[in-house]
C-alpha positions as CSV (number, residue, x, y, z in Angstrom):
1,M,0.0,0.3,0.0
2,L,1.4,3.6,-1.0
3,S,0.8,5.6,1.9
4,N,3.0,8.9,2.1
5,L,2.4,12.4,3.3
6,L,3.2,15.2,1.1
7,L,4.5,17.8,3.1
8,T,6.0,21.4,2.3
9,K,9.1,22.4,3.7
10,G,7.7,24.2,6.3
11,E,5.4,26.4,4.5
12,S,1.8,26.3,4.2
13,G,0.7,24.5,0.7
14,P,-1.1,21.5,-0.4
15,G,-0.3,18.2,1.1
16,G,-2.0,15.0,1.5
17,G,-2.0,11.2,1.5
18,L,-1.9,8.5,-1.3
19,R,-3.2,5.0,-0.8
20,K,-4.9,2.4,-2.5
21,R,-8.9,2.2,-2.4
22,E,-10.1,-0.2,0.4
23,G,-13.4,-0.8,-1.4
24,A,-14.7,-0.5,-4.9
25,D,-17.2,1.9,-3.6
26,Q,-14.8,4.3,-1.8
27,R,-14.7,8.0,-3.1
28,I,-12.1,10.9,-3.5
29,M,-12.4,13.3,-0.9
30,N,-10.9,16.6,-1.6
31,Y,-9.8,19.0,1.1
32,I,-9.7,22.7,1.0
33,G,-7.2,24.8,2.9
34,V,-9.3,27.6,4.7
35,P,-8.2,30.7,7.0
36,S,-11.2,29.7,9.4
37,V,-12.8,26.5,9.6
38,D,-15.7,28.1,11.7
39,E,-16.3,30.9,9.3
40,Y,-16.7,28.2,6.5
41,L,-18.9,25.8,8.3
42,E,-21.2,29.0,8.7
43,K,-21.0,29.4,4.9
44,V,-21.3,25.9,3.8
45,E,-24.7,25.5,6.0
46,K,-25.6,28.9,4.6
47,L,-25.4,27.8,1.0
48,G,-27.4,24.6,1.7
49,G,-24.7,22.4,2.5
50,R,-24.3,19.8,5.4
51,V,-21.9,19.3,8.0
52,L,-20.9,15.8,8.4
53,M,-18.2,15.9,11.1
54,P,-17.8,19.1,13.0
55,K,-14.6,21.1,13.5
56,T,-12.1,18.7,14.8
57,A,-8.6,19.7,16.4
58,I,-5.6,17.4,15.0
59,P,-2.9,18.5,17.5
60,G,0.2,19.7,16.1
61,W,-1.4,20.1,12.6
62,G,-4.6,22.0,12.5
63,N,-8.5,21.6,12.4
64,L,-10.5,19.7,10.2
65,A,-14.2,19.4,9.3
66,I,-16.1,17.3,6.8
67,C,-19.1,18.5,4.7
68,M,-21.7,17.8,2.1
69,D,-22.4,19.9,-0.8
70,T,-26.1,20.3,-2.0
71,E,-25.3,17.6,-4.8
72,N,-24.0,14.9,-2.3
73,N,-20.4,15.3,-2.8
74,A,-18.3,15.0,0.6
75,F,-15.4,17.5,1.1
76,G,-13.1,18.7,3.9
77,L,-12.2,21.9,5.3
78,W,-8.8,22.1,6.4
79,Q,-7.2,25.1,8.9
80,D,-3.3,24.8,9.4
81,E,-2.5,25.2,13.3
82,E,-1.1,28.5,13.6
83,K,2.6,28.3,14.4
84,S,4.2,30.6,17.3
85,E,7.5,31.8,16.4
């Protein structure tokens, strides 16, 4: 199984994991980087989408939420954890 994190060199940017499907019905999940998961969850609901998994902290990484759009497509919202310097 291919399972790698594609990380940037300390900079914000696209990342992700690649792996084989676990079943024929498994779908691709796209994640959208946003400045504030809370703000975008409000927008999702205002525009008719649904929140499937509320904002969840991933310690050391950021915050994640999973949503469904009006055409039943699931997608994730991702907010990088702010780094103190």
